[in-house]
C-alpha positions as CSV (number, residue, x, y, z in Angstrom):
1,M,-6.5,-19.3,5.0
2,K,-6.4,-16.5,2.4
3,L,-8.1,-13.3,1.7
4,D,-11.0,-14.7,-0.3
5,E,-14.3,-13.3,-1.3
6,I,-15.8,-14.2,2.0
7,N,-13.0,-12.5,4.0
8,R,-13.5,-9.3,1.8
9,R,-17.2,-9.2,2.5
10,I,-16.5,-9.6,6.2
11,L,-14.0,-6.6,5.8
12,D,-16.5,-4.5,4.0
13,L,-19.2,-5.1,6.8
14,L,-16.7,-4.5,9.5
15,Q,-15.5,-1.3,7.9
16,E,-19.1,-0.1,7.6
17,D,-19.8,-1.0,11.2
18,S,-17.3,-2.6,13.5
19,S,-19.6,-2.9,16.4
20,I,-21.8,-5.5,14.6
21,T,-22.1,-8.7,16.5
22,N,-20.5,-11.8,15.3
23,A,-23.9,-13.5,15.1
24,E,-25.2,-10.6,12.8
25,L,-21.9,-10.7,10.7
26,A,-22.3,-14.4,10.2
27,R,-26.0,-14.1,9.2
28,R,-25.1,-11.5,6.6
29,I,-22.4,-13.4,5.0
30,G,-24.1,-16.8,5.3
31,L,-21.6,-18.7,7.4
32,A,-21.8,-20.2,10.9
33,P,-20.8,-17.9,13.8
34,A,-17.9,-20.1,14.7
35,S,-16.5,-20.0,11.1
36,T,-17.2,-16.3,10.9
37,L,-15.3,-15.7,14.2
38,E,-12.4,-17.9,13.0
39,R,-11.9,-15.9,9.9
40,V,-12.2,-12.4,11.8
41,R,-9.5,-13.7,14.4
42,W,-7.3,-14.9,11.6
43,M,-7.5,-11.4,10.0
44,E,-6.8,-9.8,13.3
45,Q,-3.9,-12.1,14.0
46,N,-2.3,-11.6,10.5
47,G,-2.7,-7.8,10.7
48,I,-5.3,-7.4,8.0
49,I,-7.5,-5.9,10.6
50,A,-5.2,-3.4,12.4
51,K,-7.7,-2.1,15.0
52,Y,-11.3,-1.1,15.6
53,V,-12.1,2.6,16.1
54,A,-14.9,5.1,16.3
55,V,-15.1,7.7,13.6
56,V,-15.6,11.0,15.2
57,D,-16.9,14.1,13.5
58,P,-14.1,16.9,14.1
59,E,-16.5,19.7,14.0
60,K,-18.8,18.2,16.7
61,V,-15.8,17.8,19.2
62,G,-14.5,21.4,18.6
63,M,-11.9,20.6,16.1
64,P,-13.3,22.3,12.9
65,I,-10.1,23.4,11.3
66,T,-8.4,20.8,9.0
67,A,-5.2,21.5,7.2
68,F,-3.0,19.5,4.9
69,V,0.6,20.7,5.8
70,E,3.3,20.0,3.2
71,I,6.8,19.7,4.7
72,A,10.0,20.1,2.5
73,M,13.0,18.9,4.5
74,S,16.4,20.8,4.2
75,S,18.1,17.4,4.7
76,H,17.1,14.0,3.2
77,S,19.2,11.5,5.2
78,A,17.7,8.4,6.6
79,A,18.5,9.9,10.1
80,T,16.8,13.1,9.4
81,I,13.7,11.3,8.1
82,D,13.5,8.9,10.9
83,A,13.9,11.8,13.5
84,F,11.2,13.9,11.9
85,S,8.8,10.8,11.7
86,A,9.4,10.2,15.4
87,S,8.9,13.7,16.4
88,V,5.6,14.3,14.4
89,A,4.2,11.2,15.8
90,T,4.1,12.9,19.2
91,I,2.0,15.7,18.1
92,P,-1.7,15.0,18.9
93,E,-3.1,17.4,16.4
94,V,-1.4,15.5,13.7
95,L,-3.8,12.9,12.5
96,E,-1.8,11.5,9.6
97,C,1.7,11.7,8.3
98,H,2.7,10.6,4.9
99,H,6.3,10.4,3.5
100,V,5.7,11.4,0.0
101,A,7.6,11.6,-3.4
102,G,7.8,14.8,-5.3
103,E,8.7,18.3,-4.4
104,K,7.6,17.9,-0.7
105,D,8.8,15.2,1.6
106,F,5.9,14.9,4.1
107,V,2.1,15.7,3.9
108,L,0.4,16.0,7.4
109,K,-3.3,16.1,8.2
110,V,-3.7,18.4,11.1
111,V,-6.8,19.3,13.0
112,T,-7.2,22.2,15.5
113,P,-10.1,24.2,17.1
114,D,-9.1,27.5,15.4
115,I,-6.6,29.3,13.3
116,R,-4.6,30.5,16.2
117,S,-4.2,27.0,17.5
118,Y,-3.1,25.9,14.1
119,E,-0.5,28.7,14.1
120,K,0.8,27.6,17.4
121,V,1.1,23.9,16.3
122,V,3.1,25.1,13.2
123,L,5.4,27.6,15.0
124,E,5.9,25.8,18.3
125,K,5.8,22.2,17.4
126,I,6.6,21.6,13.6
127,A,9.0,24.6,12.6
128,T,11.2,24.0,15.6
129,M,12.1,20.6,14.4
130,P,15.5,20.3,12.9
131,N,16.0,20.3,9.1
132,I,12.6,21.8,8.3
133,G,13.1,23.6,5.0
134,R,9.7,24.9,4.0
135,I,6.2,24.6,5.3
136,T,3.1,25.0,3.0
137,T,-0.5,24.8,4.3
138,V,-3.6,24.0,2.5
139,F,-6.8,24.7,4.6
140,V,-9.8,22.5,4.0
141,L,-13.0,24.5,3.2
142,S,-15.3,21.6,3.1
143,T,-15.1,17.8,2.9
144,V,-16.8,16.3,-0.2
145,K,-16.0,12.8,0.7
146,R,-14.7,11.1,3.7
147,A,-14.2,7.3,3.4
148,G,-13.3,5.4,6.4
149,G,-12.5,2.1,4.9
150,I,-10.4,0.5,2.2
151,P,-12.4,-0.8,-0.8
152,M,-12.5,-4.5,-1.2
153,V,-12.5,-4.8,-4.8
154,T,-11.5,-8.0,-6.7
155,E,-10.6,-8.6,-10.2
C-alpha cells in the first residue's frame, strides 16, 4: 500500500476529527468500512499516523502564557546536543523542542500559567542545564493561526 489520494483524504479527515467513527470515515471517502479500516491500520503500523490526541485550549486550562525560547549552546558536540535534548524532554511546560540551524541551536515552545512560573522554568529548569550559552524569549501576544494538522497537498 502507498500514500495515495484516498489515504491523504483519510489523513485530512482524521486530522480534522480523530474521533470520527470508521463507518463515517468510510462514508465520507466512499470506501467500504473494512477497506477504510485496513488503510487506517496500515498508516498506524507504518508510523504515518503517530498517535491520536485532543487539542486543548491552553487558556481554558490555566496556561495562558506561551513563549518561544531560543537557546544558544556554548558547546556543539553531539554529546552536548544529546544531553540537552534528553533533559529538555523531561520538562512538562516545554511542548515542543526543535534543533534548528542559524544563530540559535534550539527553539522551545513553552506554556505556563503566569510570568513568574515562566521565570521559574527558565531559571530553575533550563538555565541550570550544562552548556547553555544564551537564552532569548519571545512572548506570544495573540495566536493568529493554530493548525493542528499537516496539509495533505499533492502535486
